C-alpha positions in Angstrom: 58.6 -13.6 14.5 58.1 -14.4 18.1 54.3 -14.2 17.7 54.4 -16.7 14.9 56.3 -19.2 16.9 53.9 -18.8 19.8 50.9 -19.3 17.5 52.4 -22.4 16.0 53.2 -23.9 19.4 49.6 -23.2 20.6 48.3 -24.8 17.4 50.3 -27.9 17.9 49.2 -28.2 21.5 45.5 -27.7 20.5 45.8 -30.4 17.8 47.5 -32.8 20.2 44.8 -32.3 22.8 42.1 -32.8 20.2 43.7 -36.1 19.0 44.0 -37.3 22.6 40.4 -36.5 23.3 39.1 -38.3 20.2 41.0 -41.5 21.2 39.8 -41.1 24.8 36.2 -40.8 23.8 36.4 -43.7 21.3 37.8 -46.1 23.9 36.2 -45.0 27.1 32.7 -44.1 25.9 32.2 -45.8 22.5 34.2 -48.9 23.3 36.1 -48.8 20.0 39.8 -49.1 19.2 41.7 -45.8 19.2 42.6 -44.4 15.8 45.5 -41.9 16.5 47.8 -44.4 18.3 50.4 -47.0 17.3 49.8 -50.6 18.4 52.8 -51.6 20.4 51.9 -55.1 21.6 48.8 -56.8 20.2 47.2 -60.2 20.5 46.0 -62.4 17.6 42.4 -61.6 18.4 42.4 -58.5 16.1 43.0 -55.7 18.5 43.6 -56.4 22.2 46.9 -55.0 23.4 48.8 -51.8 24.1 48.3 -48.7 22.0 50.7 -45.7 22.3 49.8 -42.1 21.5 51.5 -38.8 22.1 51.9 -38.8 25.9 49.1 -41.2 26.5 48.5 -44.9 26.1 45.7 -47.5 26.3 45.8 -51.1 27.3 42.7 -52.7 25.9 41.1 -56.1 25.8 38.1 -56.9 23.7 36.2 -58.9 21.1 37.5 -57.9 17.7 36.9 -61.0 15.6 33.9 -60.9 13.2 32.3 -63.9 14.8 32.3 -62.3 18.3 28.8 -61.5 19.7 29.7 -58.3 21.6 32.1 -56.5 19.3 34.5 -53.9 20.7 36.5 -53.0 23.7 35.5 -54.9 26.9 38.2 -53.7 29.3 40.5 -50.7 29.1 43.2 -48.9 31.1 44.1 -45.3 30.2 47.6 -43.9 31.0 49.1 -40.4 30.8 52.9 -40.4 30.7 52.9 -43.8 32.3 50.4 -43.0 35.2 47.1 -44.8 35.3 44.3 -42.3 34.9 41.2 -44.3 34.3 40.2 -47.9 33.8 36.8 -49.5 33.1 34.9 -52.2 31.4 31.9 -52.4 29.1 28.8 -53.6 30.9 
Protein backbone atom coordinates (compact mmCIF):
# COMPACT_ATOMS: atom_id res chain seq x y z
CA UNK A 1 0.00 0.00 0.00
CA UNK A 2 2.84 2.37 0.84
CA UNK A 3 4.46 1.80 -2.59
CA UNK A 4 1.21 2.69 -4.34
CA UNK A 5 0.95 5.98 -2.46
CA UNK A 6 4.57 6.84 -3.30
CA UNK A 7 4.01 6.04 -7.00
CA UNK A 8 0.87 8.20 -7.09
CA UNK A 9 2.68 11.11 -5.42
CA UNK A 10 5.60 10.82 -7.84
CA UNK A 11 3.15 10.71 -10.74
CA UNK A 12 1.40 13.87 -9.56
CA UNK A 13 4.72 15.70 -9.17
CA UNK A 14 5.88 14.63 -12.65
CA UNK A 15 2.60 15.76 -14.23
CA UNK A 16 2.77 19.08 -12.37
CA UNK A 17 6.34 19.69 -13.53
CA UNK A 18 5.37 18.81 -17.10
CA UNK A 19 2.44 21.23 -17.07
CA UNK A 20 4.64 23.98 -15.65
CA UNK A 21 7.32 23.35 -18.27
CA UNK A 22 4.81 23.50 -21.14
CA UNK A 23 3.50 26.87 -19.94
CA UNK A 24 7.05 28.17 -19.38
CA UNK A 25 8.10 27.16 -22.89
CA UNK A 26 5.00 28.67 -24.52
CA UNK A 27 5.40 32.05 -22.81
CA UNK A 28 9.19 32.43 -22.63
CA UNK A 29 10.23 30.88 -25.95
CA UNK A 30 7.19 30.80 -28.25
CA UNK A 31 5.68 34.07 -26.92
CA UNK A 32 2.17 32.61 -26.67
CA UNK A 33 -0.35 32.65 -23.82
CA UNK A 34 -0.05 29.83 -21.24
CA UNK A 35 -2.65 27.07 -21.54
CA UNK A 36 -2.60 25.37 -18.10
CA UNK A 37 -3.24 28.51 -16.03
CA UNK A 38 -6.23 30.50 -14.83
CA UNK A 39 -6.43 34.16 -15.87
CA UNK A 40 -6.71 36.20 -12.66
CA UNK A 41 -6.65 39.80 -13.89
CA UNK A 42 -6.79 40.44 -17.63
CA UNK A 43 -7.10 43.52 -19.80
CA UNK A 44 -9.58 44.10 -22.59
CA UNK A 45 -6.92 43.53 -25.24
CA UNK A 46 -7.61 39.80 -25.36
CA UNK A 47 -4.96 38.39 -23.05
CA UNK A 48 -2.60 40.75 -21.20
CA UNK A 49 -2.70 40.24 -17.44
CA UNK A 50 -1.86 37.81 -14.66
CA UNK A 51 -2.14 34.03 -15.13
CA UNK A 52 -1.94 31.69 -12.11
CA UNK A 53 -0.78 28.07 -12.31
CA UNK A 54 0.08 25.46 -9.66
CA UNK A 55 2.85 27.24 -7.75
CA UNK A 56 3.80 29.54 -10.60
CA UNK A 57 2.36 32.58 -12.32
CA UNK A 58 2.93 34.83 -15.30
CA UNK A 59 2.35 38.51 -15.79
CA UNK A 60 2.19 39.06 -19.52
CA UNK A 61 1.62 41.96 -21.85
CA UNK A 62 1.10 41.54 -25.53
CA UNK A 63 -0.76 42.05 -28.75
CA UNK A 64 -3.69 39.66 -28.82
CA UNK A 65 -6.24 41.42 -31.03
CA UNK A 66 -6.66 40.12 -34.60
CA UNK A 67 -5.66 43.44 -36.13
CA UNK A 68 -2.31 43.59 -34.25
CA UNK A 69 0.73 43.34 -36.51
CA UNK A 70 3.00 41.39 -34.13
CA UNK A 71 0.65 38.91 -32.46
CA UNK A 72 1.59 37.33 -29.12
CA UNK A 73 3.35 38.05 -25.85
CA UNK A 74 5.62 41.11 -25.96
CA UNK A 75 6.69 41.26 -22.29
CA UNK A 76 6.52 38.62 -19.53
CA UNK A 77 7.44 38.08 -15.89
CA UNK A 78 7.63 34.51 -14.55
CA UNK A 79 7.13 33.81 -10.81
CA UNK A 80 7.56 30.70 -8.64
CA UNK A 81 5.63 30.91 -5.38
CA UNK A 82 5.59 34.70 -5.65
CA UNK A 83 9.32 35.14 -6.36
CA UNK A 84 10.41 36.60 -9.69
CA UNK A 85 12.40 33.99 -11.61
CA UNK A 86 12.63 35.39 -15.12
CA UNK A 87 11.45 38.32 -17.16
CA UNK A 88 11.91 39.18 -20.76
CA UNK A 89 10.47 40.67 -23.89
CA UNK A 90 10.04 39.71 -27.51
CA UNK A 91 12.53 41.39 -29.82
